N, C-alpha and C positions, 0 to 999 in steps of 0.2 A: 415627430413634434410638428405642431402647426399653430398659427394665430392668425387673426384676420383684422383689418382696417376697413373702414366705410367712410365715404365721404360724398357730399353733393356739390354740384357746381351749376349756378344759374348762368346762363348766356343772355347778352344784351338784348332787351326786347326790340322787336322790328315792327314799326309801323308802316304801312305802304299802302298805296292806293288798291283798291279790289276791282278787278276787270269784270268778274261775272255779276253784271247788271240783272240777270234773270233771277239770281237768289235773292236780290234786292226786291224785285217785284214781286216775287212768291211771299217775301216776308211781310209787305206793305200791301196787303190785299185790300185794306180800306185806306186810301191815301188821305193825309191830313194837310191841308194847304199850307205853305210855310217851307223852311229848310230844316231838313232832318238829317241827322248823322246817323249812318247805319255801320255798325261795327261787327266783323265777324273774329270772334277770338279762336285762336289755334293753340292748343297747350299741348307741347310733345315732351314725353318724358322717356328717356334711354335709360334702361336698366343694364347694366354690365356686370357681369360675375366673372372674375379672374381668378386663376390658380398661378401661383408663382413658387417655382423650384429653386431653392438655394444652390443646386448643383452647379449651375452655370453662371453664377452671379446675379440671380434673381431673374429668371426667364418668365415673362408673363404670357399667357395664352388664354384665349377666351374659353370659358367654360359654358357660358349661357349668356345671351344678348338678345333683348327685345325691346320694342318701342310702344309705349301706349300714346294714343292721340285722342284728345277730346277737343270738341267744337261747340260753340255757342254763339248766338245771334242776339243782338239787342239794337234799337234804334231809339233815338231822343231827339229832342228839339236842339237846334243848333244854339240858342240861347242859353242852355243848361251850362256849357262849357264856362261861362262867365260868372258862374256862381259855384265855388268849389264845395260849399256845404250841402249842395244838391248833387253834382257830378260825382263827387268822391264816394259817397255811400252807394250811388247808383250803379257805378262800374265796379266797386270793390265787391259788392255782393256778388255779381257775375263771376269775379275772378275767383270768390271763395267757393262757389259751387263748381268751379272747375278744378279745385284743389291747388290753386296757386299760393305759394308762401305769402302770408300776409305782410312781411317785410317787404315784399315788391309791389305791393299794390300801389303806393304812392308815387313811385318812378313811373310805372306803367300808365297810371291816370294823367301825369305831368306829361307824357309823350304823347298821349292822345290829343290833351288840351292843346298842346303847341301845334300839332299837325292840323287841328280843326281851325285854327287861327292863322295859320300860315299857309294853307293849301290854295293854289291858284284857281281862278274862274273855271278852267279847263277840266278840273277834277271833279265839279259839281255835274251832276246829271238832272235834266228835266224828265221827270217821270210821268207828267201829264196830270191834269186836274189840279194845277197850281202847286204841285208837290216838287221840290228840288231836294236831291238826296247826294249827300257826300259819303261814298262807301269806302270803307277803310277794313284793312285785315291787319290785325295785332297777332303776331305770333311771338309765343314765350317758349323757351326750350330749357330744360333741365337735364343734367347728367347724374345718375345714380350709380355709383361705383362700389363694388364690394370685392377686395382682394384678400384670398386665402393664401397666407404664405407656408410653404411646406420647406422642412428642412430634413433631407435623407440621413440616416445613419449608415455607417459602414455595414453593420451587421444585417441590415435590411437589404442590401443590394445582393440578391441572390438571382443568377442566371444559370439556367439548365440544372437546377437542383445543386448547385454548388457556389459557394461564394468567391468571386474573383476579387482581384485587386481594386480597391476603392478609386485609385487615380485613373485606372484604365477605364473605368466606368464612366466617370464625370468629367474625365479629360481637363483637369484643373491645371493646364499649362497656360501661362500668361503669353499674351502676344509680345513680340519683340519690340523694343523701344524704336527701332529703326522703322518698323512697319506703321507704328502709331504716328510717328512724325510725318511720314511720306503719304500714307492713305488716307488718314483722316484730314478733312477740310472744315473749316468754319463756314457756316452758312447763315444767311439772314432768314428770320421766321417773321411773317406777318402777324400783327398783333391782333388776332381775330378771335382769341380765347378758346379756340378749338383744337391747338397743337398742344400736345402734352408730351413729356418724357416718359416712356414706358419703364423706366427704371424706378424714378420717384414719384410718378404721377402727378408732378406739377407742371404748370403752364410753360411752354417755350415761348419767348418773345424778345424783341429787339428794343433795347431802350431808347429814350428820346434822343440820345446822342448818337444813335446809329450803331451801337456796339451790341453784338449778339454774343451770347454765351452758348450757342448750339453747335455742335459737331455732327457732320454726316459721315458715315462709314461707307465704304465702297458698295455696299448692298443697298444704298440711299436712305437706310433709317437714320433717323435724325435723334440725338440725345443731348441732355445737359453736358458741358465739357467735363465737368468734375464727376458726373455719374458714369459716364463711358470710360473715362480713364480709370476709374476705380474698378469698374468690370473687367476691362482688358488687362489689369495687372493680376487678377485671379483667374482669368479665363481668356481663350484667344477666339472665343465665340461672339457672335453678335447676340444680345440678350432677346432679340425678337425671332430671327430666322436662321439662327445657328451658321450663318456665314463664318468661315473659318479665316481668321487673320494668319499671316505667316508668324512663326515662332523661332525661338533661338534653336530649338531643337530640331525644326523643319531646315533651316539653314545650315 
């Protein structure tokens, strides 16, 4: 039996100075006197397809993983950023052509506008012919993840043409309480939006008060405390790499 879930996560947009002035020169073949904003949009979409077996307390392993990358360039007069009725439709159109979710357009345009207004003089390049350019790179990232959950049934577990004991195959033996207390340690996770618990697929983070709910196993894999404790009560394997925790049986 199997079922699947799907979700998408957008990471914070990054606006930073663009170092490749040669690209700016190529794009501005006919310089217009004044101050121009040159924006290079980079849109990255990572598609991740995972399969998850219930045998070991939901072990996720990558079935297919690839990344799409789209780029677009646009330049406009600096004065445009002072008029949202002009800048928003202009930049939103480019974002739509890249396939960026419309719900993100406003925040991306706001970040570009803020960067244009707060950039220091050192970030502007004199391109000659009376043209000054502020080159920016805008990076937008999205994760699209699909997880297929599989639950194996006892009668399906056949090895060498005969059925063997279900528990011997999947080793559903919990980790000992003492090993959980001694070997698991609480760790702090940076709030970068990219660290996720591979059991529940939710983000790992540290609260504003500095409290972390992430636990690290001896194999260095990190999970939510409640997620890994639940797994280790069902199986003594790491849900990612199958590292074996001590069990009462082993002791």
